[in-house]
N, C-alpha and C positions, 0 to 999 in steps of 0.2 A: 778521458775521464768517464767513468760510469757512476753516476750519482743516484743512490737509491736510499734516501733517508735525509738526515740532517747534515748540512755542511756549514759549519760556523768558523769564523776567524781563519786560522791557518788552512782549514779545509777549502774555504773559498779561494785562498791564495793558490793552493795546489791546482784547483780546477782552472784558474786563470793562466796557469803555466802550460796547460795541455793544448796541443794543436787541435784536438777534437774533443768536445765535451757533450755528453748526452745525459739526460736526467729523467728519472721517473716523475710523472706529473704530481706525485705525492711528496716529492723532495721539498725541503725547506732550507733557505739560505740566510745568512746574516754575517755581516762584517762587525762582529760583536766586541772588539777590543775595548772600546771606550767605556763599555759597561763595567769594566774591571780596572779602569784607570790607565789603560794601556793604549798604545797607538798601533795601527796596522803598518808599521814601518817596513818590516821584512817583506810582506806581501804587496805593499803599496805600488811599487813600480810595475809589477806584473798585472795587478788588478786595474790600474789606470790604463795600461796598454790594452787590456781586454775590453773595458767598458767605457773608457773615456773619463776625462777629468771632472766634468760636471756631475755625472752620476756618482762617481767615486766620492766626491766631496759630500754629497748627500749621505751616502751609505756609511762613510767613515764617521760621520758625526751622529747619525740617528741610531745606528746599530739595529735598525728595524729588520724584522723577519720578512722575507719575500718568497714568492712561489716560484716553481719551475717555469711557469709561463712568463713571469716577470724576468727571471734569469735569462730566458731566451730573448725576450724583448730588448734587454739591455746589452746582450751579446756575451754574457757569461757562459751560457751553454748554447749549442747550435740547434739541438733538437730536444724535445720532450715527448715522452710517450707514457701511456699507462704502464704500471709496474709489470703487468703480464706480457707486455710487448717490448720491454726494455732489452732483453737479451737478443731478440730479433733485430732491433735497431743497431745494437753493437755489432752483431754479425754482419749487417749490411755494410757498415763502415770498414770492418776488417776485410771483407771481400773486395771492397773498392781499393783499399790500400795494397792488397796482394796483387792487384792488376798492374801496378806501377813498378818501374825500375827503382830499386833501392837507392842507388847512387843519385839518380835524377831527382828522387824525392828529397834527399838530403840537401842537394844543391838548391832545389826549388824552395825549400823551407828557409835556408839561409838567405836566399834572394828576397823572399817576402819580408824577412826581418830587416835586411839591409835597406830595402826600398821604403820602409815605413817613414812617413813624414819627410820624404825628400822630394824636391822639385825635379821634374824631368828636364834635365839639362844635357849638354853634350857628354859630360863625364858619365852620367847614368846610362845614356844610350850606348856609349862605347862598352861599359862594363856588362850590360845586359846582352849586347850583341856577342861579346866574347864568351859569356857564359853559355849562350846558345851554340856557338861554334865549338866550344870545348865539349859540350854534351854530344854533339853530332859525331865528333872525332873519337870519343871514348868507346871502349868495347861495348858497353851497355847500349849506347846510342846507335852504334852500327848494327847490333843484333836487333834492336827494336825496329829500326828502319827496314832492315832486310826482312824481318818477320812480317811487317806491314805489307811490303811489296810482294812477298810470296803468299800473302793471305793465310798466315799461320800465327799461332801464339808465339810470343817470344820465349826464350828458354827459361826465364824466371817464373813463368805462369804454368800452372798445372793444367 
């Protein structure tokens, strides 16, 4: 998400669904549904996952406006920058994303979601070990490992 302005209600929900969120320091946020007699039901699960239950309980009830710095502090956005630097910040993240293997990124994202709020037990250790083994055996993993050993960029990088 690239936030440059006001993000209220569903806008906050969309931000909470994004893997990476950056905002202009001038951005303003609010979970404003209660001001209209509504509840943030649709966005609730995603927002709670992003910012935690206690912060969500406050914002769900107060509908208060908060700054980009506060959005960063509570975990709604990852970074904030002045408006003039926002595009450069987005480009920094895009460049980092282009460095990774697309299939590995997809599996890694699923792994992060699946591991949320789980204890590290034998089943988790088996499944994460299997995910690592599968990635190493896949064409993308073989190409990445070979590129590393040959001190060159993998084929998906420019």
